[in-house]
DONUZA-286361 format. One record per residue (C-alpha): residue in three letters; x, y, z. Coordinates in steps of 0.001 Angstrom, whole numbers, padded with zeros to 6 digits, always signed. Each point is the difference from the previous one (the first is absolute). Layout:
<recs>
alaXYZ
...
</recs>
This chain:
<recs>
unk+000191-000160+000048
unk+002649+002127+000633
unk+001745-000734-003239
unk-003623+000547-001751
unk+000265+004132+001498
unk+003308+000574-000837
unk-000704-000604-003835
unk-002991+001715-000047
unk+001778+003411+000242
unk+002778-001277-003021
unk+000526+000780-003424
unk+000913-002538-001703
unk+000754+001278-003157
unk+002837+002026-001468
unk-000308+003975+000704
unk+001118+002856-002118
unk+000877+003196+001809
unk+000674+003258-001259
unk+002560+002628+001831
unk+001392+003330-000661
unk+002918+000776-002464
unk+003361-000617+002458
unk-002149-001406+003285
unk+002177-000122+002679
unk+001244-003474+001022
unk-001556+000335+003579
unk-003684+000665-001520
unk+000213-003365-002262
unk+001436-001962+002950
unk-003529+001193+002175
unk-001758-000804-003286
unk+002064-003751-000425
unk-000544-000750+003731
unk-004003+000972+000050
unk-000523-001691-002958
unk+001929-003553+000891
unk-000034-000367+003504
unk-003879+001250+000328
unk-001935-000834-003208
unk+002452-003597-000904
unk+000332+001783-003337
unk+002099-003077-002176
unk+001818+002857-002033
unk-000029+003546-000834
unk+001019+002606-002871
unk+000616+003929+000576
unk-000235+002240-002981
unk-000802+003646-000568
unk-003463+000640-001182
unk+001244+002404-002966
unk+002720-002431-001550
unk-003497-002359+000247
unk-001720+002682-001672
unk+002710+000597-002727
unk+000423-004192-000903
unk-003491+000024-000536
unk-000722+002825-002531
unk+003764-001839-001691
unk-000450-003429-000561
unk+001312-000172-002638
unk+003870-000223+001429
unk+001142-000891+003248
unk+003095+002124-000345
unk-001715+003364-000880
unk+001911+002912+000844
unk-001734+003617+001207
unk-000841+002613+002438
unk-002957-000522+002260
unk-001623+002798+001807
unk-002681-001095+002683
unk-001654+002838+001603
unk-002348-001790+002861
unk-002355+001442+003310
unk+002942+001266+002276
unk+003553-000221-002847
unk+001453+000297-003307
unk+002703-002829-001493
unk+002101+000456-003038
unk+001505-003073-000180
unk+002975-001234-002827
unk-000544-003296-001534
unk+002932-001405-001782
unk-000392-003328-002031
unk-002888-000913+002049
unk+001378+000745+003109
unk-000312+002568+002396
unk+003562+002317+000466
unk-001153+001067+003699
unk+002983+002233+000710
unk-001533+002587-002732
unk-003570-000319+001366
unk-001710+003555+001370
unk-002636+000671+002033
unk-002394+003401+000113
unk-001997+000277+003016
unk-002816+000925-002014
unk-003302-002164-000357
unk-003886+000238-000354
unk-000395+001026+003582
unk+002240+003215-000106
unk-002088+000448-003533
unk-003723-000160+002165
unk+001002+002241+002935
unk+001620+002254-001708
unk-003701+000062-001955
unk-001686-000227+003074
unk+001919+002975+001269
unk-000624+002187-002817
unk-003926-000553+000021
unk+000018+000555+003364
unk+001758+003658-000528
unk-002324+000758-003070
unk-003672-001303+001980
unk+000538+000436+003886
unk-003431-000230+000380
unk-000012-004204-001373
unk+002886-000978+001966
unk-002152-003031+001338
unk-001047-000996-003971
unk+003775+000039-001014
unk+001062-003182+001230
unk+002711-002309-000752
unk-002088-002366-001975
unk-001684+002311-002186
unk+003370+001855-000609
unk+001332-003438-001356
unk-003241+000121-002178
unk+000735+003166-001312
unk+003341-000335-000558
unk-000169-003329-002074
unk-003030+001340-002085
unk+000547+003433-000890
unk+004228+000920-000249
unk+002276+000055-002304
unk+003841+000191-000913
unk+000016+002589-002133
unk+003374+000377-002725
unk+001100+002941+000821
unk-001189+001183+003711
unk+000937+003484-000118
unk-001439+000609-003542
unk-003367-001535+001347
unk+000130+002124+002616
unk-000255+002893-001949
unk-002549-001722-002200
unk-001816+000212+003622
unk+000203+003447+000145
unk-002514+000859-002992
unk-003804-000196+001268
unk-001266-001077-003497
unk+002260-003543+000751
unk-001158-000060+003689
unk-003591-000033-000680
unk+001049-002859-003061
unk+002355-002084+002417
unk-001483+000689+003579
unk-001594-003193+001622
unk-002976+000424+002529
unk-000007-002336+003264
unk-003602-000101+001953
unk+000579-000870+003167
unk-003022-001461+002745
unk-002337+002087+001344
unk-003381-000253+001745
unk-003366+000997-001687
unk-001619+001036+003286
unk+002547+002655-000089
unk-001019+001352-003646
unk-003663-000140+001491
unk+000625+002271+002657
unk+001447+002564-001461
unk-002897+000693-001920
unk-002180+001869+002317
unk-003790-000913-000268
unk-003218+002192-000133
unk-000319-000663+003917
unk+003469+001240+000465
unk-000648+002913-002011
unk-003099+000987+001564
unk+001320-000158+003537
unk+002915+001841-001008
unk-002431+002588-001275
unk-001954-000079+003441
unk+003028+000952+001591
unk+001368+002947-001874
unk-003327+001593+000876
unk+000191-000504+003102
unk+003548+001528+000484
unk-001049+002536-002396
unk-002983+001128+002687
unk+002496+000062+002906
unk+001962+002567-002246
unk-003317+001901-000257
unk-000389-000261+004030
unk+004018+001252+000299
unk-000825+002947-002264
unk-002912+001430+002230
unk+001576-000782+002629
unk+003497+002223-001567
unk-002697+002622-000985
unk-000991+000543+003364
unk+003164+000147+001396
unk+001364+002760-002151
unk-003047+002012+000248
unk+000680-000013+003290
unk+003464+001104-000312
unk-001349+002651-002510
unk-002137+001356+002367
unk+002786+000309+002677
unk+002321+001747-002209
unk-002766+002431-000993
unk-001236+000442+003541
unk+004126+001309+000609
unk-000372+001876-002868
unk-003154+002393+001536
unk+002125+000614+002808
unk+002327+001626-002167
unk-002988+002107-001708
unk-001373+000568+003410
unk+002955+001569+001440
unk+000939-002523+002171
unk+004336-000228-000669
unk+000985-001810+003371
unk-002508-002633-000025
unk+000560-000097-003980
unk+003889-000574+000755
unk-000622-002912+002392
unk-001985-001454-002389
unk+002559-000123-002756
unk+002912-001256+002384
unk-002991-002863+001124
unk-000155-000818-004118
unk+003363+000280-000235
unk-000211+002840-002529
unk+002382+003071-000287
unk-002484+002854-001797
unk-003097+001053-000899
unk+001390-000917-003937
unk+000458-003305+000472
unk-003460-000922+001993
unk-001717+001633-003050
unk+002218-002538-002148
unk-001568-002420+002228
unk-004086+000727+000134
unk+000448+000281-003713
unk+001364-003139-001120
unk-002042-001813+002733
unk-003398+001888-001247
unk+001123-001776-003530
unk+000663-003571+001713
unk-003559+000704+001811
unk-002098+000698-003668
unk+001803-002798-001694
unk-001171-002579+002789
unk-003387+001147+000194
unk+000079+000038-004013
unk+000727-003804-000143
unk-002277-001064+002925
unk-003025+001652-002043
unk+001158-001778-003079
unk+000181-003402+001929
unk-003591+000722+001184
unk-000877+000505-003528
unk+001561-002293-001747
unk-001562-003799+000470
unk+003511-001852+000017
unk+002560+002016+002500
unk+003213+001362-001302
unk+003458-000131+001306
unk+001737+003538+000616
unk+001641+002161-001491
unk+004024+000745+001126
unk-000052+003334+001637
unk+002232+002970-001673
unk+003653-000438+000739
unk-000524+003408+002493
unk-001618-001806+002526
unk+003053-001783+000868
unk+001549+002997+001648
unk-002866+000371+002701
unk+000556-001721+003201
unk-002771-002019+000912
unk-001991+000345-003324
unk+001546-002654-001949
unk-002576-001260-002242
unk-001588-003470+000980
unk+001857-003383-001603
unk-002979-002034-001209
unk+000355-003877+000797
unk-000608-000625-004088
unk+001164+002872-002625
unk-000919+000207-003233
unk+003151-001764-001516
unk-000684-003159+002679
unk-003783+000110-001231
unk+000742-000174-003870
unk+002842-002953+000992
unk-002623-001840+001438
unk-002204-000011-002746
unk+002903-001022-002202
unk+001237-002592+001899
unk-002992-002554-000957
unk+001098+000325-003515
unk+003580-000091+000567
unk-000429-003402+001994
unk-001830-001425-003260
unk+002014+000117-001843
unk+003200-001137+001819
unk+000914-003475-001190
unk+001476-002430+002136
unk+000792-002666-002488
unk+002097+002836-001412
unk+001624+000698+003303
unk+001266-004011+000563
unk+001916+000356-003255
unk+003869+000217-000880
unk+001502+000483-002896
unk+003372-001623-001084
unk+002367+002296-002054
unk+003634+000001+000351
unk-000439-002046+002504
unk-000375-003236-002337
unk+003875+000307-001452
unk+001378+001946+003087
unk-000290-003481+001965
unk+001930-002540-002064
unk+002399+002269-000793
unk+001624-000333+003274
unk+001163-003549-001367
unk+002268+002663-002594
unk+000275+002648+002904
unk-000035-001194+003523
unk+000950+003197+001289
unk-003585+001367-001036
unk-001223-001831+003483
unk+003699+001134+001566
unk+001793-002963-000741
unk+004092+000455+000038
unk-000069-003062-003230
unk+000557-000617-003248
unk-002848-000236-002559
unk-000241-002859-001918
unk+001619+001438-003382
unk+003297+000632+002309
unk-000179-003507+001801
unk+000121-001674-003536
unk+002557+002235-001389
unk+002014-000513+003035
unk-000028-003928-000605
unk+000528+000482-003935
unk+003364+001678+000908
unk+001246-002711+001905
unk+000159-002193-003177
unk+002003-000212-003267
unk-001646+001748-002925
unk-000606-003609-001201
unk-001560-001200+002830
unk-002136+003508+000276
unk-001409-000792-002934
unk-001188-003458+000410
unk-001907+000912+003431
unk-001771+003443-001976
unk-001233-002752-002266
unk-002274-001471+002111
unk-001306+002457+002762
unk-002907-001345+001704
unk-002085+001257+002282
unk-002117-001924+002639
unk-002112+000689+003454
unk-003471+001870+000563
unk+002121+003366+000341
unk+000643-000140-003590
unk-003782-000227-001302
unk-000119+003939-000526
unk-001359+000627-003516
unk+003106+001716-001910
unk+002692-001673+002263
unk+001453-002506-003281
unk+000425+003233-001619
unk+001575+002328+002710
unk+002534-002917+000316
unk+000457+000230-003951
unk+000600+003746-000151
unk+002557-000394+003096
unk+002322-002658-001751
unk+000257+001796-003043
unk+001424+003369+002093
unk+002107-002354+002427
unk+001022-002114-003671
unk+002856+000808-002269
unk-001534+001485-003424
unk-001363-002418-002299
unk+000356-002910+002524
unk-003224-002478+000303
unk-001949-001370+002926
unk-003136-001879+000942
unk-002257+000733+002729
unk-002548-002710+000972
unk-002917-000129+002338
unk-001484-002886+001997
unk-002852-001714-001281
unk-001562-000096+003113
unk+002384+002391+002568
unk-001632-001092+002979
unk-000621-003395-000181
unk+002917-001387-002359
unk+002148-000553+002732
unk-001998-002870+001269
unk-000850-001178-003096
unk+003749-000295-000854
unk+000538-001798+003684
unk-002468-002517-000858
unk+001430-000681-003225
unk+003519-000425+001319
unk-000793-002323+002854
unk-002407-002119-002060
unk+002649-000195-002554
unk+003136-000799+002364
unk-001936-002260+002486
unk+001939-002900-000411
unk+002818+001352-000459
unk+002814+001175+002813
unk+001251+003085-001366
unk-000871+002920+001600
unk-001955-002030+002661
unk+001191-000064+003736
unk-001151-002689+001931
unk+000159-001393+003453
unk+003350-001700+000171
unk+001362+002468-001656
unk-001593+002552+002531
unk+001286-002140+002610
unk+003619+000059-001472
unk+000490+003564-001515
unk-002105+001821+002380
unk-003373+002560-000469
unk+002339+002190-001772
unk+000704-002403-002776
unk-001628+000767-003576
unk+000418-001903-003645
unk+000085+002466-002845
unk-002245-000354-002531
unk-001316+002666-002777
unk-001860+001649+002007
unk+001547+000088+003421
unk+002338+002311+001885
unk+003694-000709-000112
unk+001258-002283+002949
unk+002870+001837+001933
unk+002014-003103+001925
unk-000119+002327+003419
unk-000369-002548+003079
unk-002019+001782+002575
unk+001203-000489+003521
unk-002042-002134+002596
unk-001170+001280+003276
unk+002165-001261+002535
unk-001230-001809+003315
unk+001225+000162+003599
unk+001673-002626+000503
unk-000214-001686+003884
unk+003986+000033+000287
unk+001813+001252+002791
unk+001405+003540-000565
unk+003785+000356-000592
unk+001952+001776+002253
unk+003488+001095-000958
unk+001680+000678+002816
unk+002579+003220+000701
unk+002590+000964+001979
unk-002461+001504+002484
unk-002398-002913-000077
unk+002846-002890+001280
unk+001185+002742+002579
unk-003673+000165+001127
unk-001726-003342+000008
unk-002700+000771+001677
unk-000717+002090-003345
unk-000539-003155-002251
unk-003291-001137-000794
unk-001456-003376+000592
unk-002445-001569-001912
</recs>
């Protein structure tokens, strides 16, 4: 029963395991230990996914020479292949991949549409990236085209974000809301009318008081007149006469407004009093709760709300973002990365070979990986090679038939064709004899470096060795007794 339980979790068939180019030995050692010790796999083969895709698309010859460009989710590799074998010494990696493009697009749209932060998710950005972005042949020239309004209108893409229809219905006021608003407006106008009457009464009392002081001067009561001026904080009779004139005009205008409100069926809001009344202390015109401008704005508000389009508010316009995001593969400085672009890395690798080998490599430039599925990436690579290669030289750029799944198809084909062979397979006996970092090379594998990892040392149970010095020999009590 224990043996059946032990065999239930085993893998009784060969395993093809993909790894990154130039994988560290300790990583392969841990994977081998897991597959052989835990899952009891009979044999394991390690290979590079980009090379599996390269072999799957070049099945006519096993000894192909070419330059493989593999751009995945986290990084991009440039792998030179010479006569069917990887030249590991000249491989280069760029730490730019699909993840960086997605996060860059998300950051751009969040800055452009701060009101839709919750709707600009990574999953939605991945969908936009694969469906709407493209790689132009000339980035700067394409940016100049986008500056033209006509070109922008023809090529901009509109994205509709999800929104709730209930919000749209609530934005349009109903007849009940309009009637309630009119009732509230009438109550406020009645309140303004009462306040105008109270203010008119106060102004009339103030005017009577000033006229009484003026009568004191006419009757010859000069001392009482000056005392009254001091109480009113006035300096002369001319100032008193000016205040009486201004206050009389204000009282007359107030009477006309009150009379107009009584005649008209609809109450009207008061008009602003002239600027001269602002100079009078205590005689500033009453500030109504609702002015005429506020009333007109209130009447226009329902029409504005009915014209608001909630669906259009939840739209995103994709303009230059369609080309700025994929460009980070060729210009990592756009996202602040101090790295060489893809074209620079390819040129650096080619310069490390003689001219004859360079010509062989550029005759088969192979693009694979999910991050090379943008429209126009093949044409951009051809233009970059045309700029870096000598005049009159030829080159060939090809794209994987399925950049995402060709690695799996290539690994599956290789595993089925070489299932009975020993080449490329690490058996359990090889694992126990050579260690977990051991690798058997094949057309899609890394190069094996015969470097044995140090095994962990364990503390022994033997007593420690004590070296006797002159001081120890003179002082036998200091010796350690085990």
